[in-house]
N, CA and C atoms as a LAMMPS dump frame, in Angstrom:
ITEM: TIMESTEP
0
ITEM: NUMBER OF ATOMS
216
ITEM: BOX BOUNDS ff ff ff
-5.0000000000000000e+02 5.0000000000000000e+02
-5.0000000000000000e+02 5.0000000000000000e+02
-5.0000000000000000e+02 5.0000000000000000e+02
ITEM: ATOMS id mol type element x y z
1 1 1 N 0.844 -1.183 0
2 1 2 C 0 0 0
3 1 3 C 0.889 1.247 0
4 2 1 N 0.611 2.147 -0.898
5 2 2 C 1.399 3.374 -0.965
6 2 3 C 0.766 4.43 -0.07
7 3 1 N 1.602 5.278 0.464
8 3 2 C 1.088 6.328 1.334
9 3 3 C 0.784 7.564 0.504
10 4 1 N -0.237 8.277 0.912
11 4 2 C -0.622 9.493 0.201
12 4 3 C -0.248 10.713 1.024
13 5 1 N -0.459 11.884 0.444
14 5 2 C -0.141 13.124 1.143
15 5 3 C -1.056 13.341 2.339
16 6 1 N -2.195 12.647 2.36
17 6 2 C -3.157 12.823 3.445
18 6 3 C -3.027 11.743 4.507
19 7 1 N -1.979 10.95 4.447
20 7 2 C -1.755 9.904 5.439
21 7 3 C -1.474 10.553 6.796
22 8 1 N -2.271 10.256 7.841
23 8 2 C -2.089 10.911 9.141
24 8 3 C -0.717 10.662 9.76
25 9 1 N -0.149 9.492 9.547
26 9 2 C 1.161 9.219 10.141
27 9 3 C 2.238 10.076 9.492
28 10 1 N 2.141 10.306 8.198
29 10 2 C 3.106 11.177 7.524
30 10 3 C 2.95 12.615 8.001
31 11 1 N 1.725 13.036 8.19
32 11 2 C 1.478 14.403 8.651
33 11 3 C 2.048 14.6 10.054
34 12 1 N 1.861 13.635 10.928
35 12 2 C 2.392 13.725 12.289
36 12 3 C 3.914 13.751 12.247
37 13 1 N 4.506 12.907 11.418
38 13 2 C 5.975 12.873 11.299
39 13 3 C 6.505 14.193 10.741
40 14 1 N 5.819 14.751 9.742
41 14 2 C 6.254 16.026 9.161
42 14 3 C 6.166 17.145 10.197
43 15 1 N 5.1 17.164 10.98
44 15 2 C 4.97 18.184 12.022
45 15 3 C 6.055 18.023 13.086
46 16 1 N 6.394 16.794 13.421
47 16 2 C 7.442 16.558 14.402
48 16 3 C 8.781 17.062 13.882
49 17 1 N 9.073 16.795 12.614
50 17 2 C 10.325 17.248 12.033
51 17 3 C 10.375 18.772 11.955
52 18 1 N 9.259 19.399 11.648
53 18 2 C 9.228 20.859 11.575
54 18 3 C 9.417 21.488 12.946
55 19 1 N 8.933 20.816 13.976
56 19 2 C 9.037 21.396 15.311
57 19 3 C 10.48 21.424 15.806
58 20 1 N 11.337 20.535 15.294
59 20 2 C 12.731 20.523 15.729
60 20 3 C 13.649 21.214 14.721
61 21 1 N 13.103 21.651 13.604
62 21 2 C 13.906 22.312 12.581
63 21 3 C 14.218 23.744 13.013
64 22 1 N 15.358 24.277 12.578
65 22 2 C 15.672 25.669 12.909
66 22 3 C 14.701 26.618 12.211
67 23 1 N 14.495 27.803 12.752
68 23 2 C 13.576 28.762 12.133
69 23 3 C 14.039 29.147 10.728
70 24 1 N 13.069 29.343 9.844
71 24 2 C 13.37 29.715 8.465
72 24 3 C 12.803 31.099 8.174
73 25 1 N 13.274 31.673 7.088
74 25 2 C 12.739 32.966 6.674
75 25 3 C 11.322 32.766 6.123
76 26 1 N 10.607 33.863 5.977
77 26 2 C 9.234 33.796 5.487
78 26 3 C 9.189 33.259 4.061
79 27 1 N 10.15 33.653 3.229
80 27 2 C 10.166 33.163 1.849
81 27 3 C 10.463 31.667 1.786
82 28 1 N 11.346 31.19 2.658
83 28 2 C 11.646 29.753 2.69
84 28 3 C 10.424 28.966 3.151
85 29 1 N 9.693 29.492 4.121
86 29 2 C 8.479 28.817 4.578
87 29 3 C 7.417 28.809 3.486
88 30 1 N 7.283 29.918 2.773
89 30 2 C 6.317 29.979 1.68
90 30 3 C 6.657 28.97 0.596
91 31 1 N 7.933 28.905 0.21
92 31 2 C 8.354 27.945 -0.806
93 31 3 C 8.084 26.511 -0.358
94 32 1 N 8.396 26.209 0.915
95 32 2 C 8.179 24.865 1.43
96 32 3 C 6.687 24.517 1.441
97 33 1 N 5.843 25.463 1.862
98 33 2 C 4.417 25.204 1.897
99 33 3 C 3.833 25.032 0.495
100 34 1 N 4.303 25.843 -0.448
101 34 2 C 3.838 25.684 -1.83
102 34 3 C 4.218 24.306 -2.374
103 35 1 N 5.407 23.849 -2.06
104 35 2 C 5.85 22.535 -2.535
105 35 3 C 5.109 21.412 -1.819
106 36 1 N 4.915 21.556 -0.509
107 36 2 C 4.225 20.508 0.251
108 36 3 C 2.789 20.315 -0.202
109 37 1 N 2.12 21.41 -0.505
110 37 2 C 0.702 21.334 -0.859
111 37 3 C 0.466 21.384 -2.368
112 38 1 N 1.546 21.35 -3.139
113 38 2 C 1.461 21.398 -4.612
114 38 3 C 0.574 22.562 -5.072
115 39 1 N 0.849 23.723 -4.524
116 39 2 C 0.047 24.913 -4.821
117 39 3 C 0.844 25.902 -5.652
118 40 1 N 1.585 25.416 -6.641
119 40 2 C 2.4 26.303 -7.468
120 40 3 C 1.547 27.246 -8.303
121 41 1 N 0.278 26.932 -8.482
122 41 2 C -0.6 27.788 -9.27
123 41 3 C -0.817 29.141 -8.603
124 42 1 N -0.592 29.232 -7.301
125 42 2 C -0.818 30.498 -6.588
126 42 3 C 0.361 31.456 -6.74
127 43 1 N 1.505 30.965 -7.162
128 43 2 C 2.703 31.793 -7.282
129 43 3 C 2.528 32.981 -8.232
130 44 1 N 1.939 32.819 -9.425
131 44 2 C 1.743 34.005 -10.294
132 44 3 C 0.869 35.082 -9.646
133 45 1 N -0.123 34.666 -8.872
134 45 2 C -0.96 35.652 -8.186
135 45 3 C -0.156 36.413 -7.13
136 46 1 N 0.707 35.723 -6.414
137 46 2 C 1.53 36.376 -5.4
138 46 3 C 2.523 37.346 -6.028
139 47 1 N 3.109 36.957 -7.152
140 47 2 C 4.057 37.836 -7.838
141 47 3 C 3.335 39.083 -8.356
142 48 1 N 2.162 38.894 -8.944
143 48 2 C 1.381 40.026 -9.444
144 48 3 C 0.997 40.964 -8.3
145 49 1 N 0.577 40.398 -7.187
146 49 2 C 0.229 41.211 -6.024
147 49 3 C 1.435 41.994 -5.513
148 50 1 N 2.597 41.366 -5.496
149 50 2 C 3.814 42.048 -5.031
150 50 3 C 4.192 43.191 -5.976
151 51 1 N 4.099 42.97 -7.285
152 51 2 C 4.453 44.012 -8.259
153 51 3 C 3.48 45.186 -8.164
154 52 1 N 2.187 44.895 -8.067
155 52 2 C 1.209 45.977 -7.945
156 52 3 C 1.381 46.74 -6.638
157 53 1 N 1.704 46.031 -5.568
158 53 2 C 1.96 46.706 -4.289
159 53 3 C 3.168 47.625 -4.389
160 54 1 N 4.207 47.159 -5.073
161 54 2 C 5.392 47.986 -5.265
162 54 3 C 5.061 49.226 -6.094
163 55 1 N 4.271 49.058 -7.138
164 55 2 C 3.876 50.21 -7.961
165 55 3 C 3.06 51.215 -7.15
166 56 1 N 2.144 50.717 -6.326
167 56 2 C 1.346 51.627 -5.506
168 56 3 C 2.211 52.34 -4.476
169 57 1 N 3.165 51.639 -3.915
170 57 2 C 4.064 52.257 -2.953
171 57 3 C 4.909 53.342 -3.622
172 58 1 N 5.383 53.055 -4.825
173 58 2 C 6.197 54.03 -5.552
174 58 3 C 5.355 55.201 -6.039
175 59 1 N 4.074 55.006 -6.253
176 59 2 C 3.212 56.067 -6.779
177 59 3 C 2.996 57.183 -5.77
178 60 1 N 3.366 56.958 -4.526
179 60 2 C 3.2 57.993 -3.514
180 60 3 C 4.169 59.15 -3.733
181 61 1 N 5.253 58.911 -4.441
182 61 2 C 6.213 59.98 -4.717
183 61 3 C 5.879 60.685 -6.014
184 62 1 N 6.096 61.981 -6.047
185 62 2 C 5.769 62.769 -7.241
186 62 3 C 6.685 62.451 -8.418
187 63 1 N 7.883 61.965 -8.143
188 63 2 C 8.841 61.695 -9.214
189 63 3 C 8.457 60.446 -9.993
190 64 1 N 7.901 59.458 -9.329
191 64 2 C 7.614 58.191 -10.002
192 64 3 C 6.256 58.166 -10.692
193 65 1 N 5.402 59.118 -10.418
194 65 2 C 4.054 59.11 -10.999
195 65 3 C 4.086 59.131 -12.53
196 66 1 N 4.859 59.996 -13.188
197 66 2 C 4.868 59.968 -14.666
198 66 3 C 5.348 58.635 -15.24
199 67 1 N 6.295 58.003 -14.57
200 67 2 C 6.783 56.719 -15.07
201 67 3 C 5.704 55.64 -14.958
202 68 1 N 4.927 55.669 -13.905
203 68 2 C 3.861 54.673 -13.734
204 68 3 C 2.749 54.923 -14.734
205 69 1 N 2.41 56.189 -15.004
206 69 2 C 1.365 56.487 -15.981
207 69 3 C 1.742 55.973 -17.367
208 70 1 N 2.998 55.99 -17.699
209 70 2 C 3.44 55.489 -19.003
210 70 3 C 3.229 53.988 -19.132
211 71 1 N 3.275 53.258 -18.016
212 71 2 C 3.076 51.813 -18.06
213 71 3 C 1.65 51.451 -18.432
214 72 1 N 0.711 52.299 -18.061
215 72 2 C -0.689 51.984 -18.313
216 72 3 C -1.229 52.905 -19.363
């Protein structure tokens, strides 16, 4: 019998290993969670959200406003 990703014993073992692992950065945790849950489809949405957030943050300055208007 092959084990699946939803096997409770594997989940308990994975949680035990994570509890003794050294702390990781937020990006490393995100990458690990995306790989564990096979959620790579969410990555383009996160990148788009980050780029738009950066554009909005930069738009607060008067110097960057003309450059952003040219993009759209």
